[in-house]
N, C-alpha and C positions, 0 to 999 in steps of 0.2 A: 283830565283826559286830553290826549292829543287830537288836534284837528286833522283829518285826512287831507293829503295834498290835493290841490285842485287838478282837474283833468288837464293834461297837456304839459304839466311841469315835469321835467325829466329827472330832476334831482330827487332821490329817494328820501323819505323822512328819516329822522334820527330815531332808530328803533331802540336804542339803548336807554333813552331818557326815562321811561317808566320804571326801570329797575332801580333808579336812584330816588324814586318818589317816596315821600313819607306816608303815603296812603297805605291802606291794607294791601297785602301782597296780591290778593285776587284782583283788586281794582287795577293794580299796575299791570298785571298780565292781560286783563281785559282790554285796557287801553293799547297795550302793545300789539295785541292781536288785531284790533281795529285798524291800526296803522299798517300792519303787515298785510291785512286783507285788501285794503285800498291800494297798496303798492303793487300787489301781485295779481289782483283780480281773482284770487282764490279765497274761499271762506276758511281762514286760518282759525283753528280751534284752540281755545285756552286749555283744553285737556291734553294738548299735544305740543304746545309751544310756550317757551318763555325765553328770557335772554340767555340762558345757559344752554338750552337745547337748540336754539336758532343756529343756522349756518353762519360761519365767520366770513367777513368780507375779505376779498383777496388783497386789497390794499391795506397795509399795516400789519400783515402777518409777520411774526417775529422769530419763529423757530427756524433757525438756519441749520446748515449741515453740522456745524459744531454743536448746536443744541441737541440734535438727534444723537450725535456721537457720545455726548456726555451722559445721555440716558443709558447707553450700553456700557460706557466706562464704569458707571456705578453698578448697574444690574449684573453684568457679567462677573464682576469681582465680588459678588455677594458671598457671605459665609456659607450659605446653603450650596452654592455652586462649587465652592472649594471643597466642601465635604463630599459632594458627588464625584468630582474629578479625582480627588485623593482616593476615593473608594475604588476607582478603576485601577489604581496602583495596588491597592490591597487585594483586588481580585486576580492580580497576576499580570497586568499589562505593564510593559516597560515604557521608557520615555518616548520613543518615536511612535509607539502604538497608541499612547494616550493622545499625542498630537494629531495622529491620523483620525482617531475617533472624533475628537473635537473639530477637526477640519471638515469631516463629512457632515457633521451636524451644522457647522457654521455655513457651509455652502447651501444646504437646504433652507436654513433659516433666512439667509440673505434673499433668496428668491421669494419665499413666502411673505416675509415682512415688506418687501417692495410691493407685492400685489396688494397686501392689506393697506399699506401706507398710501398708495396712490389713490385709493378710494377716499381717504380723508382729505387729501389735497384737492381732489376734484369737487367734492360735495361740500366740504367744510362742516360736516355734521359729526357729532359724537356717536359712539357705537350703539346706544339704545335707539337712536333715530336711524342709523344705518341699517340696523336689523329689521326695521319696518319694511324695507324694500322686499325682503324675502318672506318675512313672517306675518306681515300685515301691521296696521297701526296699533292694534291691540295685542296680537300674537307676539309682538316684539318684547312685551313684558317678560315672556318666558325666557328669552335669550338673555336679556339684560339682568334679570334677577338671578339666573343661574350663575352668570359671571360674577355678579356682585356678591352673592352669598359665599362663594369660594374665597373671594378677595377679602371680605370683611373679617372672616374667621382667621385668615392668614395675617391680616393686619394686626390683630390682637396677639397672635403667636409670635410674629416677628418683633413686635414691641416688647414682648416678654423676653425673647432671646437677647435683644439689645440691652434690656435692663440687667441681665446677668452680667454682661460685660461692664455695664455702668457700676454695678456693685463691686466688681473686682477693682475698678479704678478708684472708687470712693474709699474702699478699705486700704488700698495702697497709699492714698493720700492722707487718710485719717484713720489709723489703725483702731482707734477706740470705737469706731462705728461697727466693728465686727460683732460687738455684743448685740446689736440690733438685728443681726442676721441669724439668730438662733431660735426665735419663736416662730409661730405659724398662725396666720389669720386668714381663713378661707384658702389655705394652701400656700400662702406666700408670707415670708417674714416681714417684719416692720420695715427693714431696710429695702427689701424687695418691693414693697408697696410704694415707698418713697421714690425709688428709682423708676418704677413703672409709670407712676403718675406724672413725674417730671417729664419723661420722654413722651408720654401721651399728650401732655399739654403742648410741648414744643411742636410736635407734628400737627396738632390741631391748629395752632397759631399760623404755621406756614401755609397750610391748605386754606385757611380762612381768607387769605389774600388772593386766592384764585390760581389759575394755571400759569399766569405770568410769573408769580412768585415761585412756583414749582420749577419752572424753566431756569430761573436765576439760581435757585438752590442746587439744582442738578449741575449747572455750569460751574458753580463754586466747588462742589464736592468731587467732581470727576478727576481733576488733576491731583487732588489730595490723595485719593484712593490709589491711583496708579503709582504715585511716588511712594506711598506707604508700603504697598504690597511688594514693590520692587526692592525697597530697602530691607524688608523682612527676609526676602529671598536672598539678598546679598549677605545679610548677617548670618543666616543659617549656613550658607555656602562657605563663609569664612570659618564658622564654628566647626564645619566638617573637614577643615584642612584643605579647602580648595578643590574638593572632589566629591562626587555624589554617587550613590548606588543607582544604576539605571533600571533596575528591576528588583522586586522582592524575591524571597526565597522560593516562592511558588509560581515562578514565571510560566505563563501559558505558551503553548506552541501549537502549530498545525491548525486544524479546523476550529478547535475550541477558541484559539486566539482570535481568528478572523470573525467568528460569531460574536465574541465579546466586543470586538472593535466596532462592528456594525450596530450591535445592540446599544453600545455606548453612544454612538452618533444619533441613533433613533431616540434614545432617552433624552439626549441633549435638546432635541427638537420638542419633545413632549414637555420638558420643563418650561419651555416658552410657549406652550400651547395656549395658555391664558393670554399672553401678551400679543400673539399674532391675531387674536380675536378682536381685541379692542385697541390696536395700535392707532386707529384713526382718531381716538381721543386726543392724541398728541399731534398727529400730522395734519389735523384740520387747521392748525395754525402754522404749518410749514410754508415757507416762502415759495417753494416750487418742488416738482418731482425730482429735479436734479439734487436739491438739498437733501431729500430723503435718501436718494441713492448714495450720495457722498457720505452722509452720516451713517447709513447702514454699512457701507463698505469698510470704513475705518473702525466702526464700532462693533461689527460682527466678525468677518473673517480675520481681519488684522488684529483687532483687540483680543479676540478669542485665542489666537495663536500665542500672543503675549501672555495671556492668562494661562494657557497650557504650559508654557515654558516656566512660569513662576511655580505652577503646581509641581512640575517635575523636579525643580530645584528644591522646593520645600520638602516634598515627600521623600525624594531620594537623599537629600542632605540629612534629614532626621534619621532615616534608616541607616545611613552610613555612620552616624554618631553613636547610636545605641541599639540599633536593630528593631526599633519600634516604628509603627506607622501612625502618624498623627491623624486626627479626625478633621481638624480645620485649623486655619491660621491662629485662632484664639488659643489653641494649645501651645503654640510657640510663644505667643505674646506673654502668657502667664509665666514663662521661664526666663523672661528678660530680667537680668539681675539689677539693672539700673532703674530706680524708681521713676526718674524723670522720663526715660525712654518708654518705660512700661505705660505710664500715664498717657504720653503722647500717642502711643500705638493704640491704646484703648479708645482714646478720643477719636482717632481716625476711624476705627471700626464702628463707633457710634454714628459718626457722620455718614459712613457708608450705609449702615443698616437703615437709618432714617431715609436716605436718598432712595434706596431700593423699595422701602415700604411705601413711600409717597407715590412712586410711579406705578408699582405693580399691584399694590393692595389698597390704596386709598381712593384713587381717581375713579376706578370702575364702580364701586358701590355708591359713590357720590352721584355720578351720572344716573345710575340705576334708580336711586331714590328720587332724584329730580324728575326723571322720566315718569315715575309712578305718581308723583304728586306735583305736577308743574305749577299748579295754582298756588301752592302753599310752601314749597321748598325751592330755594335758590341754592347755588353752589355752597355758600357758607353754611346755611342751615342744614343742608343735607350732609355736609362734612361733620357737623356736630352730632347729628343722629348716628352716622356711621361710626364715629369714634365712641359714642356711648355704647352702641351694640358691641363693639370690639372690647369694651371694658367689662360690661356686665356678664358676658359669657365666660368670664374667668379663664382666659386663654391658656394659662399655665396648666390648668387641669385638663384641658383638651389635649395639649401637647404631650402631657404625661400619660395619656390614655391611648394606647395603640389602636384600640378598636374604633375610637372616634376618628382618628387620623385616617385609618384604612377604609372604614365602611362609610363614614359620612363625607369627609372631605375627599377621599379617594373616589367615592361614587359620584359625587357632584363633578369632580374634575374630569372623570371619564366621559361625561356628557358634553364637554366643551369641544372635543374633536368633531362630533356630528354637527354641532352648530357651525363650526368653521367650514365644514364641507358644504353645507347647504348655502351659506352666505356667499362663498367663493364661486360655487357653480352657478348660482343665480345671477350674480353681478357680472362675472367675466364670460361665462359660456352662453347663458340664455339672453341676457340683456346687452352683452358686449359693452358694458360701461355706460349705457344710456339710463339716465335717472332724471325724473321730473321732481326736482328738489322741493318746490312749493307744495306739491301734492302729498309729501310726507307729513304735512301738518294739517291736512284737511280731514274731517270726520265724515265728509259726504259719502254716501253709498256709491256715488258716481266716481269717486276718487280712484286713482290707479292702484293704490295700495290698501283699499278697503277689503278686497277679496270677499270672504263670507263672514259678515258681522265683525269685520276688523281682523280676522284671522285667516291665514293662508293654510288650508287643510293639507295641501300637497307638501308643504314644507314640514309639517308635523309628521305626516306619513313617511316622508323620506328619512326623518330622524329615528323612527322607531326601530327598524332592524339594526341600524348602526349603533344606537344606544344600547340595545340588548346585547349585541356582540361586545361592546366596550365594557359593559358591566360583567359579562361572563368572563372575559379575559382578566378583569380586575380581581374577581373573587373566586373563580373556580381553580383550585390547585392544578388540575390536569392540564389547564391551558397556560400555565405559568411560563412556558417557553416562548409564548407569543406576547407576553406582557410588555417587553421593551418596544414592540412595534404596534401596540394597541392604538395609539393616536392615529397612525397612518391608516390602519384598517378602518377605524371608525370614520375618519374624515373622508376617506376614499369611497367607502360604501354609501355614505350619506350623499356625497357629491354625485355619484353615479346614478343612484336611485332618483334623486331630484332632477337630474338632467333628462331622464327618460319620462318622468311623469309631469314635468312642468307644463303649465298652460302656455302654449306657443301662440294662442290666438289673442292674447292681451296686447293692448296698444303700448308701444314703446316710444316714449318721447324723451328727448334730452334737453332739459331746461335747467339752467343754473339757479342758485338761490340768492343772487345778489340783491334782488328786490326786497327780500325779507331778512337779509343778513345783518349781523351786528359786528361791531369791532372785535377783533380777536383778543384784545387785551382786556379781559373781564374776569 
């Protein structure tokens, strides 16, 4: 157990030491909380604080503008995003119309992500702790578990989709393995199981080294993805004879065209509705707000326009060649006649999918579980639990069941817009950025974020009408026309309701968390 610093000593204690202790995890957390309590003058609770949930020190933060950019370099060019954007071509939008739709979405995302990212830079805390500001020290479990549940399911699904590409690569390299792809064990072939488990282990190993290793992997993967996708686009352009089709045979015109353009832009924001919610998980280690803005600028509007150009060339080139519309770049990769180039392209897609999965679907449930059991789970142990859940749910069966995707994952995803609306309204409109960071970790009834038994009932009340509307839009066919804009309706209603019912008599103090902060590289 660490000895609290004597009164009058300005230097804060090393709060990261207990995490490396060989003692029982709870003992390490208790010692850490004692040191943090002495340093801050607050009663820091071991049920709310550990080395992963603690704020990060400003000195030593390592996420630069380039680090933020590579997050988007990977995530924007995900196979799911390509399928979505190519789907706009299939709906009848032409080249410039697709670029406009993506540009509208990018402009909105740039603003939303900056607002969300600045919160992480200022406080240095992950999303489960950030949501305590609005929902209370216990009510925050609702927000973090909703986000984590969506993410852990998609972690398993994305790992499965990556394993399909891996199987193509393995059979191309070793044709004899094709025999292992013909049976079925719990819905997956022997080769499918081998490919899935290998990718599952690779991701678990990367995450087990913490956020710093994720930053390094994203920085490694980003340039590879950009070069690979550009190379595939150039190849299809050459195969099409140096010309592309700028639209399909069912090109839209007039009001329907403009509605589809704006719907495409709104859906582009909805796709990132999960990420704008917990962007602070990454920006808590950003060196400055300027780094967040620079990374977002090059990674969102600029990178997304490059992405759009690649989509137009791929979809238009393939349509020019044989009149068919591809579903994703993997369709093109499988037609590459040269085995070496096919294997390299598959390897790049695997690197991409792992990068996307780590940032979008692994970090959120890890922090959610750590927040749920701070005495017993650190980042590495929570990562293992998340990965096991992503395996035992047999995600390929989920993916192949439209009802599960639509009603379970779709329903949970619809609730993330209201969460975002409440958090943003509370932080920016009610508090105007004023946060007492040490009190986010105290269980005292006198604490600023204790509210009523640890839950802010006004935040829950604000969520209800927005959540009901989001679910109705998601599941009622008569409201299908509003579906592309559901995230905005839900977030906007939740924000407006909370703005009017929030308790304006509460004391607002602005106090940083440096006294209880830990090094950002952990």
